[in-house]
C-alpha atoms as an extended CHARMM CRD file, in Angstrom:
* protein
*
       174  EXT
         1         1  MET       CA             -7.5290000000       14.5010000000      156.3990000000  PROA      1               0.0000000000
         2         2  ARG       CA             -3.7910000000       13.9710000000      156.4860000000  PROA      2               0.0000000000
         3         3  ALA       CA             -3.9040000000       12.5500000000      152.9430000000  PROA      3               0.0000000000
         4         4  LEU       CA             -5.6620000000       15.7200000000      151.7540000000  PROA      4               0.0000000000
         5         5  VAL       CA             -3.0140000000       17.9230000000      153.3510000000  PROA      5               0.0000000000
         6         6  LEU       CA             -0.2130000000       15.8760000000      151.7680000000  PROA      6               0.0000000000
         7         7  ALA       CA             -1.9440000000       16.0420000000      148.3820000000  PROA      7               0.0000000000
         8         8  ALA       CA             -2.3240000000       19.8230000000      148.7050000000  PROA      8               0.0000000000
         9         9  VAL       CA              1.3420000000       20.2260000000      149.6560000000  PROA      9               0.0000000000
        10        10  ALA       CA              2.4230000000       18.0350000000      146.7360000000  PROA      10              0.0000000000
        11        11  ALA       CA              0.2650000000       20.0550000000      144.3310000000  PROA      11              0.0000000000
        12        12  ALA       CA              1.7070000000       23.3110000000      145.6730000000  PROA      12              0.0000000000
        13        13  LEU       CA              5.2530000000       22.0270000000      145.2370000000  PROA      13              0.0000000000
        14        14  LEU       CA              4.5130000000       21.0670000000      141.6470000000  PROA      14              0.0000000000
        15        15  CYS       CA              3.3440000000       24.6190000000      140.9840000000  PROA      15              0.0000000000
        16        16  VAL       CA              6.5510000000       26.2160000000      142.2480000000  PROA      16              0.0000000000
        17        17  ALA       CA              9.0820000000       23.5750000000      141.2100000000  PROA      17              0.0000000000
        18        18  PRO       CA             11.3380000000       24.6790000000      138.3830000000  PROA      18              0.0000000000
        19        19  LEU       CA             10.3200000000       23.3780000000      135.0090000000  PROA      19              0.0000000000
        20        20  PRO       CA             12.8820000000       21.6860000000      132.8140000000  PROA      20              0.0000000000
        21        21  ARG       CA             14.8310000000       24.3390000000      130.9590000000  PROA      21              0.0000000000
        22        22  SER       CA             14.5260000000       24.5520000000      127.2440000000  PROA      22              0.0000000000
        23        23  SER       CA             17.5440000000       25.3020000000      125.1190000000  PROA      23              0.0000000000
        24        24  SER       CA             18.1240000000       28.9060000000      126.0530000000  PROA      24              0.0000000000
        25        25  ALA       CA             20.5040000000       31.4880000000      124.6950000000  PROA      25              0.0000000000
        26        26  GLN       CA             22.6750000000       31.2250000000      127.8330000000  PROA      26              0.0000000000
        27        27  GLU       CA             23.4590000000       27.5940000000      127.0230000000  PROA      27              0.0000000000
        28        28  VAL       CA             25.3660000000       28.4090000000      123.8310000000  PROA      28              0.0000000000
        29        29  ASP       CA             28.9800000000       27.3060000000      124.1490000000  PROA      29              0.0000000000
        30        30  ASP       CA             32.0490000000       29.4580000000      123.6190000000  PROA      30              0.0000000000
        31        31  ALA       CA             32.9620000000       27.8210000000      120.3020000000  PROA      31              0.0000000000
        32        32  THR       CA             29.5080000000       28.6070000000      118.8860000000  PROA      32              0.0000000000
        33        33  ILE       CA             29.8410000000       32.2440000000      119.9840000000  PROA      33              0.0000000000
        34        34  GLY       CA             33.2320000000       32.4920000000      118.2580000000  PROA      34              0.0000000000
        35        35  ALA       CA             31.9690000000       30.8770000000      115.0550000000  PROA      35              0.0000000000
        36        36  GLY       CA             28.8180000000       33.0170000000      115.1630000000  PROA      36              0.0000000000
        37        37  ILE       CA             30.8670000000       36.2100000000      115.4390000000  PROA      37              0.0000000000
        38        38  GLN       CA             32.8210000000       35.2500000000      112.3230000000  PROA      38              0.0000000000
        39        39  ILE       CA             29.6640000000       34.4770000000      110.3270000000  PROA      39              0.0000000000
        40        40  PHE       CA             27.9970000000       37.6950000000      111.5490000000  PROA      40              0.0000000000
        41        41  LYS       CA             31.0710000000       39.8270000000      110.7210000000  PROA      41              0.0000000000
        42        42  THR       CA             32.4310000000       38.2610000000      107.5520000000  PROA      42              0.0000000000
        43        43  ALA       CA             30.4260000000       35.4940000000      105.8790000000  PROA      43              0.0000000000
        44        44  ALA       CA             27.0130000000       37.1480000000      106.0570000000  PROA      44              0.0000000000
        45        45  ASN       CA             27.9510000000       40.7660000000      106.8900000000  PROA      45              0.0000000000
        46        46  CYS       CA             24.9750000000       41.0280000000      109.2580000000  PROA      46              0.0000000000
        47        47  TRP       CA             26.6160000000       43.9510000000      111.0680000000  PROA      47              0.0000000000
        48        48  GLU       CA             26.1380000000       46.2050000000      108.0280000000  PROA      48              0.0000000000
        49        49  CYS       CA             22.3840000000       46.3930000000      108.6660000000  PROA      49              0.0000000000
        50        50  HSD       CA             22.0380000000       45.3080000000      112.2910000000  PROA      50              0.0000000000
        51        51  GLY       CA             25.0920000000       47.1300000000      113.6600000000  PROA      51              0.0000000000
        52        52  TRP       CA             28.0960000000       45.5160000000      115.3000000000  PROA      52              0.0000000000
        53        53  ASN       CA             26.3910000000       46.1010000000      118.6570000000  PROA      53              0.0000000000
        54        54  GLY       CA             23.0160000000       44.7080000000      117.5720000000  PROA      54              0.0000000000
        55        55  LEU       CA             21.2790000000       48.0780000000      117.8890000000  PROA      55              0.0000000000
        56        56  GLY       CA             20.3740000000       48.2900000000      114.2010000000  PROA      56              0.0000000000
        57        57  GLY       CA             22.2100000000       49.9060000000      111.3540000000  PROA      57              0.0000000000
        58        58  LEU       CA             22.2120000000       53.4390000000      110.0370000000  PROA      58              0.0000000000
        59        59  PRO       CA             19.7990000000       54.5210000000      107.2950000000  PROA      59              0.0000000000
        60        60  VAL       CA             21.2900000000       54.4210000000      103.8050000000  PROA      60              0.0000000000
        61        61  VAL       CA             21.6020000000       57.9450000000      102.4000000000  PROA      61              0.0000000000
        62        62  VAL       CA             23.3950000000       57.4260000000       99.0660000000  PROA      62              0.0000000000
        63        63  GLY       CA             23.4390000000       54.9590000000       96.2120000000  PROA      63              0.0000000000
        64        64  ASP       CA             20.8750000000       52.5170000000       94.8980000000  PROA      64              0.0000000000
        65        65  LEU       CA             19.5460000000       51.7320000000       98.3710000000  PROA      65              0.0000000000
        66        66  ALA       CA             19.1130000000       55.3520000000       99.5210000000  PROA      66              0.0000000000
        67        67  GLY       CA             16.2190000000       55.6510000000      101.9180000000  PROA      67              0.0000000000
        68        68  MET       CA             16.4430000000       52.0280000000      102.9960000000  PROA      68              0.0000000000
        69        69  ASN       CA             15.6360000000       51.4970000000      106.6290000000  PROA      69              0.0000000000
        70        70  PRO       CA             18.3730000000       49.9750000000      108.7410000000  PROA      70              0.0000000000
        71        71  GLY       CA             18.0770000000       46.4380000000      109.9760000000  PROA      71              0.0000000000
        72        72  PRO       CA             16.1060000000       46.0510000000      113.1890000000  PROA      72              0.0000000000
        73        73  ALA       CA             17.7920000000       46.0730000000      116.5720000000  PROA      73              0.0000000000
        74        74  LEU       CA             18.6370000000       42.5030000000      117.4690000000  PROA      74              0.0000000000
        75        75  VAL       CA             18.7910000000       43.4000000000      121.1520000000  PROA      75              0.0000000000
        76        76  ALA       CA             15.0500000000       44.1580000000      121.0300000000  PROA      76              0.0000000000
        77        77  SER       CA             14.0480000000       40.9960000000      119.1520000000  PROA      77              0.0000000000
        78        78  LYS       CA             11.3960000000       38.7920000000      120.7400000000  PROA      78              0.0000000000
        79        79  LEU       CA             11.7270000000       35.9860000000      118.1860000000  PROA      79              0.0000000000
        80        80  ASP       CA             12.1160000000       32.4500000000      119.4620000000  PROA      80              0.0000000000
        81        81  ARG       CA             14.7760000000       30.1630000000      117.9920000000  PROA      81              0.0000000000
        82        82  ALA       CA             12.5860000000       28.7920000000      115.1710000000  PROA      82              0.0000000000
        83        83  ALA       CA             11.2860000000       32.2170000000      114.1030000000  PROA      83              0.0000000000
        84        84  MET       CA             14.7830000000       33.7370000000      114.2290000000  PROA      84              0.0000000000
        85        85  LEU       CA             16.1810000000       30.8790000000      112.1310000000  PROA      85              0.0000000000
        86        86  GLU       CA             13.3960000000       31.3550000000      109.5800000000  PROA      86              0.0000000000
        87        87  ALA       CA             13.9940000000       35.1200000000      109.4000000000  PROA      87              0.0000000000
        88        88  ILE       CA             17.7330000000       34.6430000000      108.8470000000  PROA      88              0.0000000000
        89        89  THR       CA             17.2980000000       31.7860000000      106.3800000000  PROA      89              0.0000000000
        90        90  CYS       CA             14.4430000000       33.2590000000      104.3430000000  PROA      90              0.0000000000
        91        91  GLY       CA             14.8770000000       37.0110000000      104.5610000000  PROA      91              0.0000000000
        92        92  LYS       CA             11.7640000000       39.1330000000      104.4240000000  PROA      92              0.0000000000
        93        93  PRO       CA              9.6870000000       39.5740000000      101.2580000000  PROA      93              0.0000000000
        94        94  GLY       CA              9.5320000000       43.1550000000      100.0380000000  PROA      94              0.0000000000
        95        95  SER       CA             12.6920000000       44.1250000000      101.9190000000  PROA      95              0.0000000000
        96        96  VAL       CA             16.4000000000       44.0230000000      101.2180000000  PROA      96              0.0000000000
        97        97  HSD       CA             17.0620000000       41.3840000000      103.8870000000  PROA      97              0.0000000000
        98        98  PRO       CA             19.0460000000       38.6670000000      102.1350000000  PROA      98              0.0000000000
        99        99  VAL       CA             17.9070000000       35.1150000000      101.6120000000  PROA      99              0.0000000000
       100       100  TYR       CA             20.7740000000       32.9740000000      102.9160000000  PROA      100             0.0000000000
       101       101  SER       CA             19.6800000000       29.5220000000      101.7410000000  PROA      101             0.0000000000
       102       102  ARG       CA             19.2080000000       28.2570000000       98.1940000000  PROA      102             0.0000000000
       103       103  GLU       CA             16.6180000000       25.8590000000       99.6150000000  PROA      103             0.0000000000
       104       104  ALA       CA             14.5410000000       28.7300000000      101.0400000000  PROA      104             0.0000000000
       105       105  TRP       CA             11.1640000000       29.4260000000       99.4460000000  PROA      105             0.0000000000
       106       106  THR       CA             11.0650000000       25.9990000000       97.7810000000  PROA      106             0.0000000000
       107       107  PRO       CA              8.6210000000       23.1590000000       98.4350000000  PROA      107             0.0000000000
       108       108  ARG       CA             11.4510000000       21.4810000000      100.3990000000  PROA      108             0.0000000000
       109       109  ARG       CA             11.8760000000       24.5300000000      102.6400000000  PROA      109             0.0000000000
       110       110  PRO       CA              8.9020000000       26.8780000000      102.5330000000  PROA      110             0.0000000000
       111       111  CYS       CA              9.2420000000       30.2000000000      104.3090000000  PROA      111             0.0000000000
       112       112  TYR       CA              6.4370000000       31.6770000000      106.3820000000  PROA      112             0.0000000000
       113       113  GLY       CA              4.2580000000       28.9020000000      104.9240000000  PROA      113             0.0000000000
       114       114  LYS       CA              4.9460000000       29.9420000000      101.3120000000  PROA      114             0.0000000000
       115       115  THR       CA              7.1100000000       29.0880000000       98.3260000000  PROA      115             0.0000000000
       116       116  ARG       CA              8.3650000000       31.5470000000       95.6900000000  PROA      116             0.0000000000
       117       117  ALA       CA              5.3530000000       30.6080000000       93.5630000000  PROA      117             0.0000000000
       118       118  ASP       CA              3.0110000000       31.8250000000       96.3280000000  PROA      118             0.0000000000
       119       119  LEU       CA              4.5370000000       35.3060000000       96.5850000000  PROA      119             0.0000000000
       120       120  GLY       CA              2.5610000000       38.2910000000       95.3500000000  PROA      120             0.0000000000
       121       121  PRO       CA              3.9400000000       41.0470000000       93.1110000000  PROA      121             0.0000000000
       122       122  ASP       CA              4.8210000000       43.2480000000       96.1090000000  PROA      122             0.0000000000
       123       123  GLU       CA              6.6200000000       40.3870000000       97.8670000000  PROA      123             0.0000000000
       124       124  THR       CA              9.8880000000       40.4390000000       95.9640000000  PROA      124             0.0000000000
       125       125  LEU       CA             13.0220000000       38.7860000000       97.2710000000  PROA      125             0.0000000000
       126       126  PRO       CA             16.5550000000       40.0620000000       96.7450000000  PROA      126             0.0000000000
       127       127  ASP       CA             18.8890000000       37.9350000000       94.6570000000  PROA      127             0.0000000000
       128       128  ILE       CA             20.8920000000       35.4700000000       96.7010000000  PROA      128             0.0000000000
       129       129  GLN       CA             24.3840000000       36.9310000000       97.1030000000  PROA      129             0.0000000000
       130       130  VAL       CA             25.7380000000       34.7260000000       99.8810000000  PROA      130             0.0000000000
       131       131  THR       CA             24.5930000000       31.2910000000      100.9300000000  PROA      131             0.0000000000
       132       132  LEU       CA             25.1360000000       29.7780000000      104.3250000000  PROA      132             0.0000000000
       133       133  THR       CA             25.0890000000       26.0910000000      105.1670000000  PROA      133             0.0000000000
       134       134  GLU       CA             22.4530000000       24.7390000000      107.5140000000  PROA      134             0.0000000000
       135       135  GLY       CA             25.1400000000       24.5330000000      110.1930000000  PROA      135             0.0000000000
       136       136  GLN       CA             26.1220000000       28.1760000000      109.6630000000  PROA      136             0.0000000000
       137       137  LEU       CA             22.4590000000       29.2370000000      109.8030000000  PROA      137             0.0000000000
       138       138  GLN       CA             22.0060000000       27.3640000000      113.0920000000  PROA      138             0.0000000000
       139       139  THR       CA             25.2540000000       28.8170000000      114.4730000000  PROA      139             0.0000000000
       140       140  VAL       CA             24.5390000000       32.4520000000      113.6210000000  PROA      140             0.0000000000
       141       141  THR       CA             20.9950000000       32.0940000000      114.9870000000  PROA      141             0.0000000000
       142       142  ALA       CA             22.3090000000       30.7170000000      118.2850000000  PROA      142             0.0000000000
       143       143  PHE       CA             24.9510000000       33.4620000000      118.3870000000  PROA      143             0.0000000000
       144       144  VAL       CA             22.4570000000       36.2960000000      117.7950000000  PROA      144             0.0000000000
       145       145  GLN       CA             20.1840000000       35.0200000000      120.5330000000  PROA      145             0.0000000000
       146       146  ALA       CA             22.9890000000       34.4600000000      123.0340000000  PROA      146             0.0000000000
       147       147  PHE       CA             25.0270000000       37.5870000000      122.3010000000  PROA      147             0.0000000000
       148       148  TYR       CA             22.4290000000       40.2320000000      121.4400000000  PROA      148             0.0000000000
       149       149  GLN       CA             18.8120000000       39.3110000000      122.0740000000  PROA      149             0.0000000000
       150       150  GLY       CA             17.5490000000       41.0450000000      125.1980000000  PROA      150             0.0000000000
       151       151  LYS       CA             21.0580000000       41.9110000000      126.3770000000  PROA      151             0.0000000000
       152       152  PRO       CA             22.9630000000       45.1960000000      126.5150000000  PROA      152             0.0000000000
       153       153  MET       CA             26.4810000000       45.4450000000      125.1230000000  PROA      153             0.0000000000
       154       154  THR       CA             29.2200000000       45.0290000000      127.7150000000  PROA      154             0.0000000000
       155       155  LYS       CA             32.9430000000       45.6560000000      127.5460000000  PROA      155             0.0000000000
       156       156  ALA       CA             33.6150000000       41.9130000000      127.6770000000  PROA      156             0.0000000000
       157       157  LYS       CA             31.2560000000       41.2450000000      124.7530000000  PROA      157             0.0000000000
       158       158  CYS       CA             32.6930000000       44.1790000000      122.7920000000  PROA      158             0.0000000000
       159       159  LEU       CA             36.2380000000       42.8840000000      123.2820000000  PROA      159             0.0000000000
       160       160  ARG       CA             35.0950000000       39.4200000000      122.2310000000  PROA      160             0.0000000000
       161       161  TYR       CA             33.5830000000       40.8760000000      119.0550000000  PROA      161             0.0000000000
       162       162  PHE       CA             36.4780000000       43.1460000000      118.0570000000  PROA      162             0.0000000000
       163       163  GLY       CA             39.4070000000       41.4460000000      119.7370000000  PROA      163             0.0000000000
       164       164  VAL       CA             41.3240000000       42.4950000000      122.8240000000  PROA      164             0.0000000000
       165       165  GLY       CA             43.4060000000       45.1580000000      121.0500000000  PROA      165             0.0000000000
       166       166  ARG       CA             40.3220000000       47.2650000000      120.2670000000  PROA      166             0.0000000000
       167       167  SER       CA             39.7750000000       48.6110000000      123.7830000000  PROA      167             0.0000000000
       168       168  ILE       CA             39.1700000000       52.2100000000      122.6180000000  PROA      168             0.0000000000
       169       169  VAL       CA             35.9230000000       51.1120000000      120.9540000000  PROA      169             0.0000000000
       170       170  CYS       CA             34.9790000000       49.0760000000      124.0000000000  PROA      170             0.0000000000
       171       171  ASP       CA             36.0190000000       51.4630000000      126.7870000000  PROA      171             0.0000000000
       172       172  PRO       CA             32.6020000000       53.1760000000      127.1180000000  PROA      172             0.0000000000
       173       173  PHE       CA             30.8670000000       49.9040000000      127.9890000000  PROA      173             0.0000000000
       174       174  PRO       CA             30.5250000000       48.5750000000      131.5420000000  PROA      174             0.0000000000
């Protein structure tokens, strides 16, 4: 009987014991956040569509892209690391989201299970304007998940993004 009780207790402890943590957004180091901010702001210009605060951009009202929907809110994204990396790397067929890798949509790096040859007539891709290295793609993906995904903007994050001298922009945040 005692052996049964011990076995039941051991089984119960296994059910409530913490599982090993996977690589989560909170584990991204400070250097990666800093590098990710620079890629997001300058190299890839992600903020133009997704907003500096990750809430999504404003609809385009003039020019060749008039009527274009803004980029989705990154704070609301539910994508895991692999899906986020694929979305950033490959863009989205039929949209204006850039493709950031010359390898994307090739047999070496298919996107969403397809190559360019598999795309239908309504699945066009924008021309590649900016390419990012694999390291930059990994960095900006980690940054987006750590800085934006599922998290509200705070004054500390705003100051990190803009720099300490930009407190007027950041003052409204807690």
